[in-house]
C-alpha positions as CSV (number, residue, x, y, z in Angstrom):
1,M,15.4,13.5,-36.9
2,G,14.7,15.6,-33.9
3,D,16.5,16.3,-30.7
4,N,18.3,13.3,-29.3
5,S,19.2,14.8,-25.9
6,D,16.6,12.9,-24.1
7,S,17.0,9.7,-26.1
8,I,18.1,7.8,-23.0
9,L,15.8,8.2,-20.0
10,P,15.2,6.0,-17.0
11,G,12.6,3.4,-17.9
12,R,12.7,4.3,-21.7
13,E,11.3,0.9,-22.7
14,K,8.5,1.0,-20.0
15,E,7.5,4.5,-21.2
16,I,7.4,3.4,-24.8
17,D,5.2,0.5,-23.8
18,K,2.9,2.7,-21.8
19,V,2.4,5.2,-24.7
20,T,1.9,2.3,-27.2
21,L,-0.6,0.5,-25.0
22,A,-2.5,3.8,-24.5
23,G,-2.8,4.1,-28.3
24,S,-3.9,0.4,-28.5
25,L,-6.8,1.0,-26.1
26,V,-7.9,4.0,-28.2
27,N,-7.6,1.8,-31.4
28,I,-9.6,-1.0,-29.9
29,A,-12.4,1.3,-28.9
30,L,-12.4,3.1,-32.3
31,T,-12.2,-0.1,-34.3
32,A,-15.3,-1.4,-32.6
33,L,-17.1,2.0,-32.9
34,K,-16.2,2.4,-36.7
35,F,-17.3,-1.1,-37.7
36,A,-20.6,-0.6,-35.7
37,V,-21.5,2.8,-37.1
38,G,-20.1,1.9,-40.5
39,F,-22.4,-1.1,-41.0
40,A,-25.3,0.6,-39.1
41,G,-24.9,3.7,-41.2
42,R,-24.2,2.0,-44.5
43,S,-21.0,3.8,-45.0
44,S,-18.2,2.2,-47.1
45,A,-15.9,5.0,-46.1
46,M,-16.3,4.4,-42.4
47,V,-15.9,0.6,-42.9
48,A,-12.6,1.4,-44.7
49,D,-11.7,3.6,-41.7
50,A,-12.4,0.7,-39.4
51,I,-10.0,-1.5,-41.4
52,H,-7.5,1.2,-41.1
53,S,-7.9,1.3,-37.3
54,L,-7.6,-2.5,-37.2
55,S,-4.3,-2.2,-38.9
56,D,-3.3,0.2,-36.1
57,L,-3.7,-2.6,-33.6
58,V,-1.4,-4.8,-35.6
59,T,1.3,-2.2,-35.8
60,D,1.0,-1.4,-32.1
61,A,1.9,-5.0,-31.4
62,V,4.8,-4.8,-33.8
63,V,6.1,-1.7,-32.0
64,L,5.9,-3.3,-28.6
65,I,7.7,-6.5,-29.7
66,F,10.5,-4.7,-31.6
67,V,11.1,-2.0,-29.1
68,H,11.5,-4.7,-26.4
69,I,14.1,-6.5,-28.6
70,G,15.8,-3.3,-29.6
71,S,16.2,-2.1,-25.9
72,K,18.4,-5.0,-25.0
73,P,22.0,-4.0,-24.4
74,A,24.9,-4.7,-26.6
75,D,26.5,-8.1,-26.3
76,K,28.8,-10.5,-28.0
77,E,26.3,-11.2,-30.9
78,Y,25.3,-7.5,-31.4
79,D,28.3,-5.3,-30.6
80,Y,26.4,-2.2,-31.6
81,G,23.2,-3.2,-29.7
82,R,19.9,-4.0,-31.3
83,G,18.7,-0.5,-32.2
84,K,18.1,-1.3,-35.8
85,F,15.1,-3.5,-34.7
86,E,13.2,-0.2,-34.0
87,T,13.9,0.9,-37.5
88,L,12.7,-2.4,-38.8
89,A,9.6,-2.0,-36.9
90,S,9.0,1.4,-38.6
91,A,9.4,-0.3,-42.0
92,I,6.9,-3.0,-41.0
93,V,4.4,-0.3,-40.0
94,G,4.9,1.4,-43.4
95,I,4.4,-1.9,-45.3
96,A,1.2,-2.7,-43.3
97,L,-0.1,0.8,-44.2
98,L,0.6,0.2,-47.9
99,L,-1.4,-3.0,-47.8
100,V,-4.3,-1.4,-46.0
101,A,-4.3,1.5,-48.6
102,G,-4.4,-1.0,-51.5
103,G,-7.5,-2.7,-50.0
104,V,-9.2,0.7,-49.4
105,L,-8.5,2.0,-52.9
106,Y,-9.7,-1.3,-54.5
107,N,-13.0,-1.3,-52.6
108,G,-13.8,2.4,-53.3
109,T,-12.9,2.1,-57.0
110,V,-15.3,-1.0,-57.4
111,K,-18.1,1.0,-55.9
112,I,-17.5,4.1,-58.0
113,I,-17.4,2.0,-61.1
114,A,-20.7,0.4,-60.2
115,W,-22.2,3.9,-59.6
116,L,-21.0,5.1,-63.0
117,K,-22.8,2.1,-64.6
118,G,-26.0,3.1,-63.0
119,A,-26.1,1.3,-59.7
120,D,-27.7,2.9,-56.7
121,L,-25.4,3.2,-53.7
122,P,-26.7,3.3,-50.2
123,K,-26.9,6.7,-48.6
124,P,-24.9,6.8,-45.4
125,G,-26.7,7.4,-42.1
126,T,-26.2,10.2,-39.6
127,I,-24.7,7.8,-37.1
128,A,-21.7,7.4,-39.4
129,L,-21.2,11.1,-39.4
130,W,-21.0,11.3,-35.6
131,G,-18.6,8.3,-35.6
132,A,-16.3,10.1,-37.9
133,I,-16.3,13.3,-35.7
134,A,-15.5,11.2,-32.6
135,T,-12.7,9.4,-34.4
136,I,-11.0,12.7,-35.6
137,V,-11.0,14.1,-32.0
138,L,-9.6,11.0,-30.3
139,K,-7.1,10.3,-33.0
140,E,-5.7,13.8,-33.1
141,I,-5.2,13.7,-29.4
142,T,-3.5,10.3,-29.5
143,Y,-1.3,11.5,-32.4
144,R,0.0,14.6,-30.6
145,Y,0.6,12.6,-27.3
146,T,2.5,9.7,-29.1
147,L,4.5,12.1,-31.3
148,N,5.6,14.2,-28.3
149,K,6.6,11.1,-26.4
150,G,8.4,9.6,-29.5
151,R,10.5,12.8,-29.8
152,Q,11.3,12.9,-26.1
153,L,12.4,9.2,-26.0
154,H,13.9,9.5,-29.6
155,S,12.1,6.4,-30.6
156,P,11.7,6.0,-34.5
157,A,9.2,3.2,-33.9
158,L,7.1,5.4,-31.6
159,E,7.2,8.3,-34.0
160,A,6.2,6.0,-36.9
161,N,3.3,4.9,-34.8
162,A,2.3,8.5,-34.1
163,W,2.1,9.2,-37.8
164,H,-0.1,6.1,-38.1
165,H,-2.5,7.8,-35.7
166,R,-2.4,11.0,-37.6
167,S,-3.2,9.1,-40.9
168,D,-6.2,7.7,-39.2
169,A,-7.3,11.2,-38.1
170,L,-6.8,12.6,-41.6
171,S,-8.6,9.6,-43.1
172,S,-11.5,10.2,-40.8
173,L,-11.6,13.8,-41.9
174,A,-12.0,12.8,-45.5
175,T,-14.6,10.2,-44.3
176,L,-16.5,13.1,-42.5
177,V,-16.6,15.2,-45.7
178,G,-17.8,12.3,-47.8
179,I,-20.4,11.1,-45.5
180,G,-21.6,14.6,-44.7
181,G,-21.8,15.5,-48.4
182,A,-23.7,12.3,-49.2
183,I,-26.2,13.0,-46.4
184,L,-26.8,16.7,-47.2
185,M,-26.9,16.4,-51.1
186,G,-29.2,13.4,-51.4
187,A,-29.1,9.8,-52.5
188,R,-27.7,10.6,-56.0
189,W,-24.5,11.9,-54.4
190,A,-24.0,8.8,-52.2
191,V,-21.0,8.2,-54.4
192,L,-19.2,10.8,-52.2
193,D,-18.9,8.1,-49.6
194,P,-16.7,5.7,-51.7
195,L,-15.0,8.8,-53.1
196,A,-14.1,9.6,-49.5
197,S,-12.6,6.2,-49.1
198,I,-10.4,6.8,-52.1
199,V,-9.1,9.9,-50.5
200,V,-8.5,7.9,-47.3
201,G,-6.4,5.4,-49.3
202,C,-4.3,8.2,-50.8
203,F,-3.6,9.7,-47.3
204,I,-2.5,6.2,-46.1
205,V,-0.2,5.7,-49.2
206,R,1.5,9.1,-48.5
207,V,2.2,8.2,-44.8
208,S,3.3,4.7,-45.8
209,W,5.8,6.1,-48.3
210,M,7.2,8.6,-45.7
211,L,7.7,5.8,-43.1
212,L,9.3,3.4,-45.6
213,R,11.6,6.1,-47.1
214,N,12.9,7.0,-43.6
215,S,13.3,3.5,-42.6
216,F,15.2,2.6,-45.7
217,L,17.6,5.7,-45.3
218,D,18.3,4.6,-41.7
219,L,18.9,0.9,-42.7
220,M,21.3,2.2,-45.5
221,E,23.1,4.2,-42.8
222,V,22.7,7.6,-44.3
223,S,24.5,10.4,-42.5
224,L,22.7,12.4,-39.9
225,P,21.2,15.8,-40.9
226,E,23.7,18.6,-41.6
227,E,22.6,20.7,-38.6
228,I,23.3,17.8,-36.3
229,E,26.8,17.2,-37.8
230,E,27.5,21.0,-37.4
231,E,26.4,20.8,-33.8
232,I,28.8,17.9,-33.2
233,L,31.7,19.8,-34.8
234,S,30.8,22.9,-32.7
235,I,30.9,20.8,-29.4
236,V,34.2,19.2,-30.3
237,S,35.8,22.6,-31.3
238,S,34.7,24.1,-28.0
239,F,37.7,22.5,-26.3
240,P,40.6,25.0,-26.6
241,D,43.4,22.4,-26.9
242,V,41.6,20.6,-29.8
243,S,41.8,21.7,-33.4
244,D,40.7,20.8,-36.9
245,P,38.0,18.2,-36.2
246,H,37.6,16.2,-39.5
247,N,36.7,12.9,-41.1
248,L,33.3,13.1,-39.3
249,K,31.1,10.1,-40.0
250,T,27.6,9.7,-38.5
251,R,24.7,7.4,-38.7
252,R,21.8,6.2,-36.7
253,I,21.4,2.9,-34.8
254,G,17.7,2.8,-34.1
255,G,17.0,5.4,-31.4
256,H,20.7,6.3,-30.9
257,Y,23.5,8.1,-32.9
258,A,26.9,6.7,-33.8
259,I,29.7,9.3,-34.3
260,E,33.3,8.9,-35.6
261,I,35.6,11.8,-35.7
262,H,39.4,12.7,-35.9
263,I,40.8,15.5,-34.0
264,R,44.2,17.2,-33.7
265,M,46.2,18.0,-30.5
266,D,49.6,19.3,-29.9
267,G,52.2,16.7,-30.7
268,G,53.9,17.1,-27.3
269,T,50.7,16.1,-25.4
270,S,51.2,13.0,-23.3
271,L,49.1,9.9,-24.0
272,L,47.4,10.3,-20.7
273,E,46.3,13.9,-21.4
274,S,45.1,13.1,-24.9
275,H,43.1,10.1,-23.6
276,S,41.6,12.3,-21.0
277,R,40.6,15.0,-23.5
278,A,39.1,12.5,-25.8
279,H,37.0,11.1,-22.8
280,D,35.9,14.7,-22.0
281,I,34.7,15.2,-25.6
282,E,32.8,11.9,-25.4
283,Q,31.1,13.0,-22.2
284,A,30.1,16.3,-23.8
285,L,28.6,14.5,-26.9
286,R,26.7,12.0,-24.7
287,E,25.3,14.8,-22.5
288,R,23.9,16.3,-25.7
289,F,22.9,13.3,-27.7
290,G,22.3,10.5,-25.1
291,A,24.2,8.1,-22.9
292,D,24.1,5.3,-25.5
293,T,25.6,7.4,-28.3
294,H,28.3,5.3,-29.9
295,I,31.5,7.5,-30.2
296,T,34.9,6.9,-31.7
297,I,37.6,9.6,-31.5
298,H,40.9,9.3,-33.3
299,V,43.6,11.7,-31.9
300,E,46.3,13.0,-34.3
301,P,49.3,15.3,-33.6
302,V,49.3,18.9,-35.0
303,K,53.0,18.3,-35.5
304,P,55.1,15.1,-35.0
305,F,56.5,14.5,-31.5
306,K,60.3,15.0,-31.6
307,K,62.4,12.3,-30.1
308,F,65.7,13.5,-28.4
């Protein structure tokens, strides 16, 4: 899940928009480049890669729209805010990737079957090779930039988009191997090009599954990782007049955490003091996990208060 301490930063939505738009510009340039060198270089793997980049443009638009919706504050209609819209965006990205993978696998399989039946496949040109190299470099840079920003802003949609960039870089690596092998080994081995497109499709399926799985778990409100829950208990237990933190329940709401916990305090503690301590704990948790962390603390007495 990553560190959530910087999940709420000034201009978070603007920063996410900035990162996504930067990725979109790279995708526009690479989509045009891949289609051009793919057709010019007679490479089915490169054309498949171009289709993958085209899907990146679609998912960039999805991220921009859903992050904008999800960043709106809680209101009467959405008491817990709209953070789940970011999770939904991650799921849409995963579904888009799965559809792209299906098309890539189908086209590659058709060409391989034709080759097995004796058909001659066109040998890819060198221009396609250089296109693959340029794509790998640009996409790896974009992936690292987007992932780092996604973790800083604790945006699941942005992290999902980062992995979309990485899948493009990996698919271009497979494209590079296929095109390079077909060029170096001669026309008979032109089948390496559609074989590379099959590998590309498998990469995309893997990333799609990862995104869909994580989105599904968040939508089903699975608990936060054990190490995060242990850190929560450690923060709560650091207050000397608080004991036995229990009934901890956690989940994610988009880019934020929701925490519910019971604590015990001395039965003679006044209502004002116990309320003040609960507020202190909330502040400590929000300092660690973000200002929009949803926190509910139930205070119980260590022993019943005696009436005289």
